[in-house]
C-alpha positions as CSV (number, residue, x, y, z in Angstrom):
1,X,115.9,83.0,98.0
2,X,114.9,81.4,94.3
3,X,112.2,82.6,92.3
4,X,110.5,79.9,89.9
5,X,107.8,79.6,88.0
6,X,104.1,78.7,89.5
7,X,103.2,75.0,89.2
8,X,99.3,73.8,90.4
9,X,100.9,71.7,93.2
10,X,101.8,75.2,94.7
11,X,98.4,76.7,95.0
12,X,97.1,75.1,98.6
13,X,100.7,76.3,99.9
14,X,100.0,79.5,98.5
15,X,96.4,79.8,99.7
16,X,97.9,79.2,103.2
17,X,100.6,82.1,102.9
18,X,97.9,84.5,101.9
19,X,95.3,83.6,104.7
20,X,98.2,83.8,107.2
21,X,99.8,86.9,105.8
22,X,96.3,88.8,105.6
23,X,95.7,87.7,109.3
24,X,98.9,89.2,110.4
25,X,100.6,91.6,108.4
26,X,97.0,93.7,107.2
27,X,96.1,93.8,110.6
28,X,97.8,96.6,111.5
29,X,95.7,98.5,108.8
30,X,92.3,96.7,108.8
31,X,89.8,96.1,111.3
32,X,88.9,92.1,112.2
33,X,85.8,92.0,110.5
34,X,87.3,93.4,107.2
35,X,90.3,91.0,107.5
36,X,87.3,88.0,107.9
37,X,86.0,89.3,104.7
38,X,88.9,89.7,102.7
39,X,90.5,86.3,103.7
40,X,86.7,85.0,103.5
41,X,87.1,81.3,105.0
42,X,88.4,78.8,102.5
43,X,90.3,79.7,99.3
44,X,88.5,78.3,96.0
45,X,92.1,76.3,94.8
46,X,90.6,75.7,91.3
47,X,89.7,79.0,90.6
48,X,93.1,80.3,92.1
49,X,94.9,77.6,89.9
50,X,93.3,78.7,86.7
51,X,94.0,82.4,87.6
52,X,97.6,81.5,88.2
53,X,97.9,79.6,85.1
54,X,96.5,82.2,82.7
55,X,99.1,84.9,84.3
56,X,103.0,84.9,84.8
57,X,102.8,83.9,88.2
58,X,106.2,83.4,90.4
59,X,106.8,81.7,93.6
60,X,110.1,82.7,95.5
61,X,110.9,79.7,97.6
62,X,113.8,79.4,100.2
63,X,114.9,76.0,101.7
64,X,111.9,74.7,99.8
65,X,109.7,76.7,101.2
66,X,107.6,79.2,99.6
67,X,107.7,82.3,101.1
68,X,106.2,85.0,98.6
69,X,104.3,84.7,95.4
70,X,103.2,87.5,92.7
71,X,100.9,87.1,89.3
72,X,100.6,89.6,86.6
73,X,98.5,89.4,83.8
74,X,99.5,90.1,80.0
75,X,98.0,93.9,80.4
76,X,100.4,94.8,83.3
77,X,97.7,94.2,86.2
78,X,99.7,92.8,89.0
79,X,97.0,90.5,90.8
80,X,98.7,89.1,93.8
81,X,101.5,89.8,95.9
82,X,101.7,88.2,99.2
83,X,105.2,87.5,101.2
84,X,105.1,85.3,104.2
85,X,105.0,87.1,107.8
86,X,108.5,86.1,108.8
87,X,110.2,86.8,105.6
88,X,109.0,90.8,105.1
89,X,111.5,93.6,104.5
90,X,113.7,90.7,103.2
91,X,113.9,91.6,99.5
92,X,110.9,89.0,98.6
93,X,108.5,91.5,97.3
94,X,110.8,93.6,95.3
95,X,112.5,90.6,93.3
96,X,108.9,89.2,92.5
97,X,107.9,92.5,91.2
98,X,111.2,93.3,89.3
99,X,110.9,89.8,87.6
100,X,107.4,90.4,86.5
101,X,108.0,94.1,85.6
102,X,111.1,92.7,83.1
103,X,109.1,89.9,81.9
104,X,105.6,91.2,81.1
105,X,105.3,93.5,77.8
106,X,103.6,96.1,79.0
107,X,103.4,100.0,78.8
108,X,102.3,100.4,82.6
109,X,101.7,98.3,85.3
110,X,98.4,98.7,87.5
111,X,98.2,97.4,91.2
112,X,95.2,97.7,93.6
113,X,97.2,97.9,96.7
114,X,96.0,97.5,100.1
115,X,96.9,100.6,103.0
116,X,99.9,98.2,103.9
117,X,101.3,97.6,100.5
118,X,100.7,101.3,99.4
119,X,103.9,102.4,100.6
120,X,105.6,99.8,99.1
121,X,104.5,100.7,95.6
122,X,104.9,104.1,95.9
123,X,108.4,103.2,96.7
124,X,108.8,101.6,93.3
125,X,107.4,104.3,91.7
126,X,103.7,103.7,91.4
127,X,101.3,106.9,91.3
128,X,98.5,106.9,93.1
129,X,95.5,107.1,90.6
130,X,92.6,107.1,92.9
131,X,91.4,105.4,96.3
132,X,88.4,103.0,95.9
133,X,85.9,101.2,98.3
134,X,85.9,97.4,97.3
135,X,82.8,95.0,98.9
136,X,84.1,91.7,100.2
137,X,81.2,89.6,101.6
138,X,79.3,92.7,102.2
139,X,82.2,94.6,104.1
140,X,83.7,97.6,102.6
141,X,87.7,97.8,102.2
142,X,89.7,100.7,101.3
143,X,92.2,100.0,98.3
144,X,94.2,102.0,96.1
145,X,94.2,102.0,92.2
146,X,98.0,102.6,91.1
147,X,100.3,102.6,88.3
148,X,103.9,102.6,87.2
149,X,104.7,103.4,83.7
150,X,107.5,101.5,82.0
151,X,110.6,103.4,82.0
152,X,111.6,104.6,78.5
153,X,114.2,101.9,76.5
154,X,112.9,99.3,78.7
155,X,109.7,98.5,76.5
156,X,110.7,95.5,74.5
């Protein structure tokens, strides 16, 4: 597996990975109507591309295939983190988060973690700030605002 910077040509494959991951991995924690609202039909590729280019976005690749991606803004907000269902628990998300947290010069990192991702973030030292209900296409979804303070001595 290698990590590299995002390019606009990656966006369609990343959107497909996002949809597949939610429909399979997150199906254990969310009802079908919640999954439909979360995925919401077609991804707005131009909007995603603008967002990915505005953030530090890393892509994990193996044998030329995108197996995961994550993006973080300059404030330390981890916007998206998705790993292909066939590559779970192989260190992909950990590598992506390690690289982003090392590269973004922020005093703390924040994620809005799904029910599915919450244990991963807790294991990384993120603490729960609050549970929240987010509305997507008229359907309520639970997620968790989580925060991790940068370890002392690592702030640039």
